[in-house]
N, C-alpha and C positions, 0 to 999 in steps of 0.2 A: 480612623478612615484614611486609607493610603491610596496613592496612584501606583498601579502595578502594571509592568510591561511583561507580556507573555509572547514567546516565539517558539516555533516547533520545527523539527527536522525529521526526515525519514518517511515512513509509510503512511497510508491514509489512517491507520489506527492511531498513530502518533498524533496526527493533526486532529483526529476526533477527541483524543485525550486533552489536547490543548483547548479545544472548544468547551469541553466540560469544566476544565480548570477555570477558564474565563467566566463561565456561567456561575460557578460556585463563588468566585471572587465578587462578582456583582451582587449576587444574592446575600453575600456576607457583609455588604455595606461599603465595600471598597469600589474604586473606579479603575477603569483600564486606561493605561497610558498608551499613546500612539507610538512612542519612541522611548528607548532606554534613557535618553538624555533628560527626559522630563519625569522619570519615575522615582518613587521612593524605594521600590524593591523590584528586582528582575527575576523572572522565571524562564528557564530554558528547558524545553521538552526535547530530550536528546534521543539520538539513534546510535547504535554501536555495531550495526550489521557488517560494516566493512572497516578495514584499517584506515582507509582514506577518510571515511565518514567520521570515525572516532577522532582522528587528528583534527578535523574541522571543528568537532565539538569542543575539544580541549582548547583550541585557539579562541573559540567563542566564549568559553567559560572564563578564560584569562581576561578577555576584554570587558566582561560584565561584572567581575568580582570586586570592583572598587565601591560598589553599592551592596546593600544586603541582597543575597542571591539564594535562590532555590534551584538546584539542579534536579530535574525530574526526568521520567522516562526510563529507557533501557540502560543507559550507560552507568548510572549510579548503582543499579541492581547487579549488573554483570561485572562491573569493574569499579567497585567502591574505592579501592586503594588508589587507583589512577586519578579519580576525581579529587581525593583528599591530598594527593601530592601537589595538585595545582592550587587548591584552596582548602585550608583546614576549617574555615569559617562558614562555608556554604552549607545550607540545610539540604537534605536529600529526600526525594519523594519518588517511590517506586511506581511502575506502570499499573500495578494493581492495588495502589494505596490511596486512590483519589479521595476516599472518605476522610482522610487526614489533612486535606488541602488547607483548610482554614486554620487548623491548629498549627501546622507548619509555618504558614504565613505569619500568624500572630506572634509566635515564638521568635521568628527571624527578625521581625520588625522591632522586637524588644531587645535584640542583640543576643538572643539565646539560640544556639544551633539546635535544630531538631532533625533527627534521622528517622524517617518513616518508610522503611523498605519492606516490611512484612505485608503479605497479602491481606486485604480486608475482605469482609463478606459482603461488601457493597456492590451491587450490580451496576454496570455502566449504562444500563438501559433505564431511561426515565430521569437522568440527571439534567439539571438546567444547563444550557449551553449558549454561547455567543458564537455564531457561525462565522467562519472565515469567508465563505461565499454564501450570500443570502439565498441562492436558488439551489444549492447542493446540500442535501442532508446526509451526513456521514453517520451511519448507524452501525455500531459495533454489535455483532451477533454472538461473539464468544471471545474468551481470552485464553491464551496458551495454546498448546498443540499436543499431538500424540506422537510426534516424531522424535528421533534421537540422532539427528544429522551430526556427523563428525566435524563439520566445518562451521556450524552455526551457533551463535551466542544467544539467539532469541529465546531458546528454551531456558537458559540460565536466568533470563530477565523475567519471562512471563509464565514459566512453569507449565503444569499439565493443563489439559483442556477443561475449560469451564464454559459450557454453552448456556446462553440465556433462553428463556422460554419463548416459544413462538408468539403467544398472546401478548407478552410484554414487548416483544419486537414490533408486532403489528401496531400496538398503541403508540409506540415511539414513532413509527413511520407516519401514522395518522397525524400526530402532532407536528412532525416536520412539514407535511403537506399543508396543514391548516395554517402554518406560519409562512407559507409562500414558496416552499421548495418544489421544484419541478423535476429534480433528479435525485434519486435515492441510491447511495452507495452502501451495499451490504458488505461489511468488511470485518476481518479478524486476522489473527496470526495465520490461520489456515482454514479457509471456508470448507475445504473438502471433507474435513472430519466433523463439521458442525453437527451437533445433535447426537453423536454416537454415545455420549455420556448420559443423555436424558431420553433415550429411546425414540429419537426422531432423526431427520437428516436434512441436508441442504435442499434437495428437490421439493420436499414438503414445504419448507420455509418459502422458497421462491414462488411456488404455486399459490400459497396463502397470501403472500404480500401482493402478488399480481392481481388478486381478486378484490383488493381495495378499490372502490368504484371511481375515485377521482382521477384526474388526468395528470400522469407523471410517468417517468421512465426509471427503470431499475438497472443499475450496473452491479453485476455479481463479481465480487473481488477474487483475489488469488486463491487457487485451490491446488494442493499438491497431488501429483498423479497417483500416489500409492493407494489412495482411497477410491479412485475412479472405478475400479471393477465392481465395487459394491453399489455405486449410485449412477453410473454413466447412462444407463437406459432411461431412467426416470428424469435424470438431470437434463438431458437433451430435450426430452418432451416438455419440461418446465419452461424451456425457452420459446415454446410455441406462442406464448402470449405476446401481443404487439407491444406490451409495456416493458418487455425484457430486451435490453440491448443484445444483439447477436455478437457477443464478445466473450472470449474465454482466455483467462490468464492462467496458464498451466506450465509451471517451471520444469523444464526437462533437465537442466544443469549440465548434462553431458550426453554424447551420443554413444558412449561405451558402457555396456552393462557391467564390465569389471570396475570401472571408476564409480558408477552408481552404487555398486555393492560396497566399495570402500567408503563412499560417502554416507552409507547407511540410509539411502534415500527410500528404500522399500518398494521401488518400482523398476520396471525394465523399459527399454526404449520402445518395445512393442506396445506397452500400456499407453504411452503417449500417442503413438501412431494411430491406435484404434480409436481413441477418444476424438482426435482431430478428424479422422476419416468419417466417423459417425456425425459429427457436427456439420461437416461440409456436404455430406450426402443429404442431410435433412434440410439444410438452408443453403440457398445458392450463394449468398454473400455472407461470410462469417469471418470476423476478425480474430486472429490468433496472436496472443502475446506470450512470450516465454522468457525464461531466464537461463543464461549460460555462464558457467564458471570455467575459465581457462587457467591452466597451470596448477590444478590440484596436485598435491605431492606425488600421487601414484599415476598421474596421467603421462603415458608414453606418447611418442609422436604418432604411433598407430592409433591410440585412443583418440588423440586430437583430430586425426583425419576422419574418424568415425563421426565426430561431432560436425565436421564440415559436411559430410555426406548427409547427415540427418537434417541439417538446416536447409540444404539444397532440396531435400525431399519434401519437408513439411512447409517450407517457404513462409515463415512467420511474418506477420505485418510489423511486429515490434519485438525487439530483443533487448532485455536488460542485461548488458554484458558486464561481467566483473572479472578482474584479474584476482586470482586467489590470494588472499592475505590471511596469515595465521592469526586467529583471534584468541586472546588469553582465555584459558579455561576449557577450550575445545580439544577433542581427541587428536585431530589432525595437526594441531599446532606443535605436537611433540615429534612429528615425523620429519624425515629428511625433506627439505624443500627444494623445488626446482629453481634454477638460476633466474634471477629477476629479468635478465635480458631476453631469455627464452620465453618467459611468460609474456613479456611485452610484445615480442614478435608474434606469438600466437594470437594475442589480443588484437593486434593490428589486422591480421588476416580475417578474423571473424568480423571485426568492425566493418571492414571494407565490403565483405560479402553480404552482411545483413543490411547495410545501407543500399547496396545495389538491389537486393530483393525488395526492400521497403519501397524504393522508388518505382520499381516495375509494378508492384502491387497497387500502389497509389495511382499510377498512370492509367490503370484499367478503369478507374472511376471517371475519367474525363468524358463528358457528355451526359453523365447521370443527372437526373433531375428528381428532387424529392424533398421531403420535410427535414429540417434541421432545427434542433433545440439549442439555442445559444446560451452558454453557461459560463463564459469567461472572457475578460478583457485582456488582450495581449498587446505587445509593442507592434505586432504585425497587423492588428485589426481585431475584430470580434471573432472569437472562436466558439464553435458549436460542435454538436455530434449528430450524425445521422443514425439510422436504425441499427447499423453495424458498429456503432461507437467510433466511426472514423472521424478524426479531427478535421473540421471544415472551417476555413478562415475566409472571411469576407471583409472588404474595406468599407462597406456602407455603414451608416449609423443605425445601430440596432441595440435595444436594451437587452441586457441579459435576462433570461427567463422567457423570452419570446421564441415562438416557433415560426419559421418562415420557409417558403419553398425556395430552394436554391438550385442553380445549375452549375455543375463543376466544369471549370474552364482550364485548369492547370493542376500540376502536382509537384510536390517536393518529397524528400525522404521522410519528412516529419508530418506533413499534412496534405490535404487536398484543398485547392483554392477555388472559391466559387463566387457567383454573382447572384443577387436576389432576383428571382424569376417572377415573383408576384408580390 
Protein backbone atom coordinates (compact mmCIF):
# COMPACT_ATOMS: atom_id res chain seq x y z
CA UNK A 1 0.00 0.00 0.00
CA UNK A 2 1.52 3.32 -1.10
CA UNK A 3 0.76 7.04 -1.01
CA UNK A 4 0.45 8.25 -4.60
CA UNK A 5 0.32 11.83 -5.88
CA UNK A 6 -1.59 12.46 -9.14
CA UNK A 7 -1.67 15.71 -11.12
CA UNK A 8 -3.00 16.53 -14.58
CA UNK A 9 -2.54 19.10 -17.33
CA UNK A 10 -4.33 19.93 -20.58
CA UNK A 11 -7.89 19.37 -21.73
CA UNK A 12 -10.94 18.19 -19.79
CA UNK A 13 -10.39 14.63 -21.13
CA UNK A 14 -6.93 14.67 -19.54
CA UNK A 15 -8.42 15.72 -16.19
CA UNK A 16 -11.07 13.00 -16.58
CA UNK A 17 -8.26 10.46 -17.11
CA UNK A 18 -6.59 11.67 -13.90
CA UNK A 19 -9.86 11.22 -11.98
CA UNK A 20 -10.13 7.63 -13.24
CA UNK A 21 -6.46 6.92 -12.45
CA UNK A 22 -7.10 8.21 -8.91
CA UNK A 23 -10.21 6.02 -8.62
CA UNK A 24 -8.28 2.94 -9.73
CA UNK A 25 -5.52 3.76 -7.23
CA UNK A 26 -7.93 3.91 -4.29
CA UNK A 27 -9.78 0.79 -5.46
CA UNK A 28 -6.41 -0.95 -5.66
CA UNK A 29 -5.75 -0.39 -1.96
CA UNK A 30 -3.43 2.63 -2.20
CA UNK A 31 -4.08 6.13 -0.87
CA UNK A 32 -3.85 9.51 -2.57
CA UNK A 33 -1.23 12.00 -1.41
CA UNK A 34 -2.12 15.70 -1.35
CA UNK A 35 1.36 16.73 -2.39
CA UNK A 36 4.39 15.20 -4.12
CA UNK A 37 6.47 15.85 -1.00
CA UNK A 38 4.51 13.23 0.98
CA UNK A 39 4.16 10.60 -1.77
CA UNK A 40 5.83 7.25 -2.40
CA UNK A 41 5.15 7.55 -6.13
CA UNK A 42 4.16 10.40 -8.44
CA UNK A 43 1.93 10.27 -11.53
CA UNK A 44 1.75 13.18 -13.97
CA UNK A 45 -0.96 13.09 -16.66
CA UNK A 46 0.59 15.10 -19.47
CA UNK A 47 -0.51 17.18 -22.46
CA UNK A 48 1.55 17.73 -25.62
CA UNK A 49 -0.72 19.86 -27.80
CA UNK A 50 1.59 22.91 -27.85
CA UNK A 51 5.35 23.37 -27.75
CA UNK A 52 5.05 25.60 -24.67
CA UNK A 53 2.87 22.99 -22.93
CA UNK A 54 5.31 20.18 -23.76
CA UNK A 55 8.17 22.27 -22.32
CA UNK A 56 6.17 22.76 -19.12
CA UNK A 57 5.59 18.99 -18.95
CA UNK A 58 9.33 18.31 -19.31
CA UNK A 59 10.14 20.73 -16.50
CA UNK A 60 7.54 19.05 -14.29
CA UNK A 61 8.87 15.55 -15.08
CA UNK A 62 12.37 16.68 -14.07
CA UNK A 63 11.06 18.03 -10.76
CA UNK A 64 9.19 14.79 -9.94
CA UNK A 65 11.72 12.17 -11.06
CA UNK A 66 13.60 11.99 -7.73
CA UNK A 67 10.86 9.56 -6.64
CA UNK A 68 9.31 6.62 -8.50
CA UNK A 69 7.42 8.26 -11.38
CA UNK A 70 4.73 7.34 -13.92
CA UNK A 71 4.42 9.68 -16.91
CA UNK A 72 0.89 9.25 -18.26
CA UNK A 73 -1.27 10.95 -20.91
CA UNK A 74 -0.43 12.22 -24.38
CA UNK A 75 3.27 13.10 -24.13
CA UNK A 76 4.69 9.58 -23.62
CA UNK A 77 2.53 8.20 -26.47
CA UNK A 78 3.40 11.00 -28.93
CA UNK A 79 7.00 11.67 -27.83
CA UNK A 80 8.30 8.59 -26.01
CA UNK A 81 11.94 9.43 -26.81
CA UNK A 82 11.61 12.94 -25.41
CA UNK A 83 10.38 11.59 -22.06
CA UNK A 84 13.13 8.96 -21.99
CA UNK A 85 15.81 11.61 -22.55
CA UNK A 86 14.65 13.32 -19.33
CA UNK A 87 14.32 10.12 -17.32
CA UNK A 88 15.10 6.54 -18.29
CA UNK A 89 13.56 5.17 -15.09
CA UNK A 90 10.00 6.56 -15.31
CA UNK A 91 7.22 4.18 -16.28
CA UNK A 92 4.92 5.22 -19.12
CA UNK A 93 1.12 4.97 -19.34
CA UNK A 94 -0.75 5.91 -22.54
CA UNK A 95 -4.05 7.81 -22.63
CA UNK A 96 -5.88 4.68 -23.81
CA UNK A 97 -4.06 2.28 -21.48
CA UNK A 98 -5.81 3.02 -18.19
CA UNK A 99 -6.61 -0.66 -17.69
CA UNK A 100 -2.89 -1.18 -16.95
CA UNK A 101 -2.76 1.54 -14.25
CA UNK A 102 -2.35 -0.74 -11.22
CA UNK A 103 0.13 -3.02 -12.98
CA UNK A 104 2.27 -0.02 -13.94
CA UNK A 105 2.10 1.38 -10.38
CA UNK A 106 2.97 -1.94 -8.72
CA UNK A 107 5.95 -2.52 -11.06
CA UNK A 108 7.24 1.03 -10.55
CA UNK A 109 7.02 0.73 -6.75
CA UNK A 110 9.16 -2.43 -6.98
CA UNK A 111 11.76 -0.52 -8.99
CA UNK A 112 10.83 -2.15 -12.29
CA UNK A 113 10.08 0.21 -15.20
CA UNK A 114 6.81 -0.63 -16.99
CA UNK A 115 5.85 0.80 -20.39
CA UNK A 116 2.12 0.52 -21.23
CA UNK A 117 1.42 2.61 -24.32
CA UNK A 118 -0.69 0.16 -26.33
CA UNK A 119 -4.42 0.84 -26.46
CA UNK A 120 -6.44 -1.46 -24.24
CA UNK A 121 -10.02 -2.56 -24.92
CA UNK A 122 -11.15 -1.04 -21.61
CA UNK A 123 -13.91 1.55 -21.98
CA UNK A 124 -13.41 4.72 -19.95
CA UNK A 125 -17.11 4.77 -19.11
CA UNK A 126 -17.92 3.17 -15.75
CA UNK A 127 -14.42 3.27 -14.25
CA UNK A 128 -14.14 4.35 -10.59
CA UNK A 129 -13.06 7.96 -10.13
CA UNK A 130 -12.04 10.52 -7.54
CA UNK A 131 -13.35 13.88 -8.74
CA UNK A 132 -11.24 17.02 -8.82
CA UNK A 133 -14.44 19.02 -8.34
CA UNK A 134 -17.24 17.32 -6.35
CA UNK A 135 -20.05 19.03 -8.29
CA UNK A 136 -18.66 18.57 -11.83
CA UNK A 137 -18.87 15.16 -13.50
CA UNK A 138 -16.49 14.87 -16.47
CA UNK A 139 -17.80 12.08 -18.70
CA UNK A 140 -15.67 10.95 -21.64
CA UNK A 141 -17.96 9.97 -24.51
CA UNK A 142 -15.25 8.81 -26.92
CA UNK A 143 -11.52 8.53 -27.46
CA UNK A 144 -9.56 9.51 -30.56
CA UNK A 145 -10.85 11.35 -33.62
CA UNK A 146 -11.44 11.12 -37.38
CA UNK A 147 -9.24 14.08 -38.37
CA UNK A 148 -5.75 14.19 -39.88
CA UNK A 149 -4.73 17.78 -39.04
CA UNK A 150 -1.20 18.62 -40.18
CA UNK A 151 -0.36 20.58 -36.99
CA UNK A 152 -1.85 18.34 -34.28
CA UNK A 153 -0.17 15.65 -32.22
CA UNK A 154 -3.35 14.42 -30.53
CA UNK A 155 -4.05 11.85 -33.26
CA UNK A 156 -0.61 10.37 -32.62
CA UNK A 157 -1.53 10.01 -28.94
CA UNK A 158 -5.16 8.93 -29.05
CA UNK A 159 -5.61 7.30 -32.44
CA UNK A 160 -8.83 6.73 -34.36
CA UNK A 161 -12.33 7.39 -33.08
CA UNK A 162 -13.77 4.96 -30.55
CA UNK A 163 -17.21 6.09 -29.34
CA UNK A 164 -18.79 4.72 -26.18
CA UNK A 165 -22.39 3.44 -26.22
CA UNK A 166 -25.14 5.89 -25.29
CA UNK A 167 -26.58 3.50 -22.69
CA UNK A 168 -23.20 3.23 -20.95
CA UNK A 169 -22.78 7.03 -21.01
CA UNK A 170 -26.28 7.55 -19.56
CA UNK A 171 -25.52 5.12 -16.71
CA UNK A 172 -22.27 6.99 -16.03
CA UNK A 173 -24.11 10.35 -15.98
CA UNK A 174 -26.73 8.90 -13.58
CA UNK A 175 -23.90 7.75 -11.29
CA UNK A 176 -22.29 11.22 -11.38
CA UNK A 177 -25.62 12.84 -10.44
CA UNK A 178 -26.34 10.31 -7.67
CA UNK A 179 -22.94 11.15 -6.18
CA UNK A 180 -23.71 14.87 -5.98
CA UNK A 181 -22.71 16.31 -9.36
CA UNK A 182 -24.77 19.27 -10.57
CA UNK A 183 -22.91 19.83 -13.83
CA UNK A 184 -22.03 17.19 -16.44
CA UNK A 185 -19.29 17.78 -19.02
CA UNK A 186 -19.60 15.62 -22.14
CA UNK A 187 -16.04 15.52 -23.41
CA UNK A 188 -13.76 13.76 -25.91
CA UNK A 189 -11.01 14.51 -28.41
CA UNK A 190 -13.71 15.76 -30.79
CA UNK A 191 -17.39 15.64 -29.81
CA UNK A 192 -18.42 16.54 -33.36
CA UNK A 193 -17.76 13.05 -34.75
CA UNK A 194 -19.13 11.22 -31.71
CA UNK A 195 -21.04 8.09 -32.70
CA UNK A 196 -20.12 8.00 -36.40
CA UNK A 197 -18.38 4.65 -35.77
CA UNK A 198 -21.37 3.11 -33.93
CA UNK A 199 -24.26 4.43 -36.04
CA UNK A 200 -25.36 7.31 -33.81
CA UNK A 201 -24.39 10.96 -33.31
CA UNK A 202 -23.91 13.79 -30.81
CA UNK A 203 -27.44 15.29 -31.06
CA UNK A 204 -28.94 11.90 -30.16
CA UNK A 205 -26.61 11.63 -27.16
CA UNK A 206 -27.34 15.17 -25.92
CA UNK A 207 -31.11 14.65 -26.22
CA UNK A 208 -30.91 11.31 -24.38
CA UNK A 209 -28.78 12.67 -21.52
CA UNK A 210 -31.02 15.73 -21.15
CA UNK A 211 -34.01 13.41 -20.61
CA UNK A 212 -32.51 12.08 -17.37
CA UNK A 213 -35.07 13.42 -14.84
CA UNK A 214 -32.78 14.82 -12.10
CA UNK A 215 -31.78 18.48 -11.73
CA UNK A 216 -28.42 19.10 -13.43
CA UNK A 217 -26.79 21.03 -16.28
CA UNK A 218 -24.95 19.72 -19.35
CA UNK A 219 -21.89 21.32 -20.95
CA UNK A 220 -21.27 19.99 -24.45
CA UNK A 221 -17.53 20.03 -25.14
CA UNK A 222 -15.42 20.93 -28.16
CA UNK A 223 -16.56 19.85 -31.61
CA UNK A 224 -14.66 20.37 -34.84
CA UNK A 225 -16.56 22.19 -37.63
CA UNK A 226 -15.84 19.62 -40.37
CA UNK A 227 -18.66 17.36 -39.09
CA UNK A 228 -21.17 20.15 -38.50
CA UNK A 229 -22.96 19.89 -41.89
CA UNK A 230 -24.01 16.34 -40.94
CA UNK A 231 -25.41 17.20 -37.50
CA UNK A 232 -25.98 20.96 -37.20
CA UNK A 233 -29.78 21.00 -37.61
CA UNK A 234 -30.42 18.34 -34.96
CA UNK A 235 -27.56 19.56 -32.76
CA UNK A 236 -29.02 23.06 -32.39
CA UNK A 237 -32.43 21.50 -31.65
CA UNK A 238 -30.86 19.35 -28.91
CA UNK A 239 -29.91 22.60 -27.14
CA UNK A 240 -33.63 23.38 -26.64
CA UNK A 241 -33.54 21.57 -23.30
CA UNK A 242 -33.18 23.92 -20.32
CA UNK A 243 -30.57 21.47 -19.01
CA UNK A 244 -28.14 22.19 -21.85
CA UNK A 245 -25.88 25.22 -21.48
CA UNK A 246 -26.25 27.51 -24.51
CA UNK A 247 -22.54 27.18 -25.24
CA UNK A 248 -20.67 26.05 -28.33
CA UNK A 249 -16.92 25.41 -28.54
CA UNK A 250 -16.19 25.28 -32.28
CA UNK A 251 -12.51 25.79 -33.25
CA UNK A 252 -12.16 27.74 -36.51
CA UNK A 253 -8.30 27.99 -36.30
CA UNK A 254 -8.05 30.40 -39.29
CA UNK A 255 -10.19 32.80 -41.30
CA UNK A 256 -8.50 31.70 -44.53
CA UNK A 257 -9.84 28.72 -46.49
CA UNK A 258 -6.38 28.24 -48.02
CA UNK A 259 -4.78 27.88 -44.60
CA UNK A 260 -7.61 25.60 -43.41
CA UNK A 261 -6.95 23.40 -46.45
CA UNK A 262 -3.22 23.29 -45.65
CA UNK A 263 -4.08 22.40 -42.06
CA UNK A 264 -6.33 19.56 -43.40
CA UNK A 265 -9.09 20.83 -41.17
CA UNK A 266 -11.84 19.56 -43.48
CA UNK A 267 -14.05 22.64 -43.10
CA UNK A 268 -14.38 26.08 -44.64
CA UNK A 269 -14.97 29.42 -42.97
CA UNK A 270 -18.53 29.29 -44.33
CA UNK A 271 -19.20 26.13 -42.27
CA UNK A 272 -18.36 27.95 -39.04
CA UNK A 273 -20.36 31.04 -40.00
CA UNK A 274 -23.47 28.95 -40.69
CA UNK A 275 -23.35 27.01 -37.41
CA UNK A 276 -22.88 30.15 -35.33
CA UNK A 277 -25.64 31.94 -37.27
CA UNK A 278 -28.08 29.06 -36.64
CA UNK A 279 -27.28 28.98 -32.92
CA UNK A 280 -27.75 32.72 -32.50
CA UNK A 281 -30.98 32.73 -34.53
CA UNK A 282 -32.52 30.01 -32.36
CA UNK A 283 -31.29 31.37 -29.01
CA UNK A 284 -31.13 35.06 -28.10
CA UNK A 285 -28.10 34.64 -25.85
CA UNK A 286 -25.57 32.03 -26.93
CA UNK A 287 -21.92 31.82 -25.90
CA UNK A 288 -19.38 31.06 -28.62
CA UNK A 289 -15.88 29.78 -27.88
CA UNK A 290 -13.34 29.18 -30.64
CA UNK A 291 -9.67 28.38 -31.17
CA UNK A 292 -7.28 30.35 -33.40
CA UNK A 293 -3.75 29.47 -34.48
CA UNK A 294 -1.57 32.31 -35.76
CA UNK A 295 1.68 31.83 -37.66
CA UNK A 296 0.87 28.51 -39.34
CA UNK A 297 3.71 27.95 -41.87
CA UNK A 298 1.62 28.79 -44.96
CA UNK A 299 -0.22 31.77 -43.39
CA UNK A 300 0.47 34.94 -45.41
CA UNK A 301 -0.29 38.42 -44.12
CA UNK A 302 -3.45 38.38 -46.28
CA UNK A 303 -4.53 35.08 -44.69
CA UNK A 304 -3.95 36.58 -41.26
CA UNK A 305 -6.09 39.61 -42.12
CA UNK A 306 -8.92 37.23 -43.08
CA UNK A 307 -8.73 35.78 -39.57
CA UNK A 308 -9.08 39.29 -38.13
CA UNK A 309 -12.12 39.89 -40.38
CA UNK A 310 -13.75 36.64 -39.25
CA UNK A 311 -13.24 37.37 -35.55
CA UNK A 312 -14.78 40.82 -36.03
CA UNK A 313 -17.73 39.16 -37.79
CA UNK A 314 -18.52 36.25 -35.43
CA UNK A 315 -17.44 38.14 -32.25
CA UNK A 316 -16.65 35.07 -30.11
CA UNK A 317 -16.98 35.32 -26.33
CA UNK A 318 -13.82 33.29 -25.78
CA UNK A 319 -10.81 32.59 -27.99
CA UNK A 320 -8.15 30.00 -27.19
CA UNK A 321 -5.26 31.67 -28.98
CA UNK A 322 -2.12 29.72 -29.92
CA UNK A 323 1.10 30.77 -31.60
CA UNK A 324 1.86 27.97 -34.05
CA UNK A 325 4.61 25.66 -32.85
CA UNK A 326 5.97 22.71 -34.80
CA UNK A 327 5.13 19.48 -32.96
CA UNK A 328 7.34 16.43 -33.62
CA UNK A 329 5.75 13.82 -35.86
CA UNK A 330 3.29 16.21 -37.53
CA UNK A 331 3.30 17.04 -41.24
CA UNK A 332 3.55 20.83 -40.89
CA UNK A 333 6.65 20.52 -38.68
CA UNK A 334 8.62 19.68 -41.86
CA UNK A 335 7.60 22.88 -43.66
CA UNK A 336 9.39 26.24 -43.75
CA UNK A 337 8.40 28.14 -40.61
CA UNK A 338 7.42 31.82 -40.20
CA UNK A 339 9.82 34.03 -38.22
CA UNK A 340 9.08 33.90 -34.48
CA UNK A 341 8.95 37.70 -34.23
CA UNK A 342 6.24 37.85 -36.90
CA UNK A 343 4.22 35.11 -35.20
CA UNK A 344 4.50 37.02 -31.92
CA UNK A 345 3.34 40.24 -33.59
CA UNK A 346 0.29 38.56 -35.13
CA UNK A 347 -0.56 36.91 -31.82
CA UNK A 348 -0.53 40.28 -30.04
CA UNK A 349 -2.96 41.76 -32.60
CA UNK A 350 -5.44 38.88 -32.17
CA UNK A 351 -5.00 38.91 -28.38
CA UNK A 352 -5.89 42.60 -28.14
CA UNK A 353 -8.83 42.23 -30.53
CA UNK A 354 -10.35 39.23 -28.76
CA UNK A 355 -9.98 40.86 -25.34
CA UNK A 356 -11.79 43.94 -26.64
CA UNK A 357 -14.64 41.82 -28.05
CA UNK A 358 -14.86 39.68 -24.89
CA UNK A 359 -15.21 42.77 -22.71
CA UNK A 360 -17.88 44.28 -24.99
CA UNK A 361 -19.80 40.98 -25.03
CA UNK A 362 -19.63 40.68 -21.24
CA UNK A 363 -20.72 44.28 -20.67
CA UNK A 364 -24.00 43.49 -22.46
CA UNK A 365 -24.90 41.27 -19.49
CA UNK A 366 -24.82 44.15 -16.96
CA UNK A 367 -28.32 44.44 -15.49
CA UNK A 368 -29.25 40.81 -16.29
CA UNK A 369 -30.89 38.89 -13.46
CA UNK A 370 -31.26 35.13 -13.35
CA UNK A 371 -30.17 31.79 -11.94
CA UNK A 372 -26.51 30.82 -11.61
CA UNK A 373 -25.13 27.40 -10.68
CA UNK A 374 -21.97 27.89 -8.61
CA UNK A 375 -19.31 25.31 -9.41
CA UNK A 376 -15.88 26.67 -8.48
CA UNK A 377 -13.96 28.53 -5.78
CA UNK A 378 -11.49 31.10 -7.12
CA UNK A 379 -9.17 33.76 -5.70
CA UNK A 380 -11.68 36.42 -6.84
CA UNK A 381 -14.71 34.81 -5.18
CA UNK A 382 -17.15 32.02 -5.96
CA UNK A 383 -17.62 31.38 -9.67
CA UNK A 384 -20.71 29.97 -11.32
CA UNK A 385 -22.36 29.69 -14.71
CA UNK A 386 -25.63 31.04 -16.03
CA UNK A 387 -27.76 29.37 -18.73
CA UNK A 388 -25.35 30.56 -21.44
CA UNK A 389 -22.32 29.18 -19.54
CA UNK A 390 -21.13 32.71 -18.84
CA UNK A 391 -18.68 32.76 -15.90
CA UNK A 392 -20.32 34.72 -13.06
CA UNK A 393 -18.24 35.75 -10.04
CA UNK A 394 -19.74 36.89 -6.72
CA UNK A 395 -18.07 37.86 -3.43
CA UNK A 396 -20.79 36.50 -1.13
CA UNK A 397 -20.40 33.24 0.79
CA UNK A 398 -21.95 30.46 -1.28
CA UNK A 399 -21.26 26.74 -1.32
CA UNK A 400 -20.39 25.18 -4.66
CA UNK A 401 -23.27 23.16 -6.02
CA UNK A 402 -25.84 25.79 -5.04
CA UNK A 403 -28.03 27.66 -7.53
CA UNK A 404 -28.88 31.27 -6.66
CA UNK A 405 -30.51 34.24 -8.36
CA UNK A 406 -27.87 36.81 -9.27
CA UNK A 407 -27.92 40.33 -10.69
CA UNK A 408 -24.97 41.33 -12.89
CA UNK A 409 -23.38 44.64 -11.86
CA UNK A 410 -20.06 44.74 -13.75
CA UNK A 411 -17.91 42.93 -16.31
CA UNK A 412 -14.29 42.12 -17.15
CA UNK A 413 -12.72 40.43 -20.18
CA UNK A 414 -12.85 37.07 -18.35
CA UNK A 415 -16.14 37.11 -16.44
CA UNK A 416 -19.29 38.97 -15.42
CA UNK A 417 -19.55 40.17 -11.82
CA UNK A 418 -22.72 39.83 -9.83
CA UNK A 419 -24.48 40.16 -6.48
CA UNK A 420 -26.92 37.70 -4.95
CA UNK A 421 -30.43 38.97 -5.62
CA UNK A 422 -32.33 36.54 -3.43
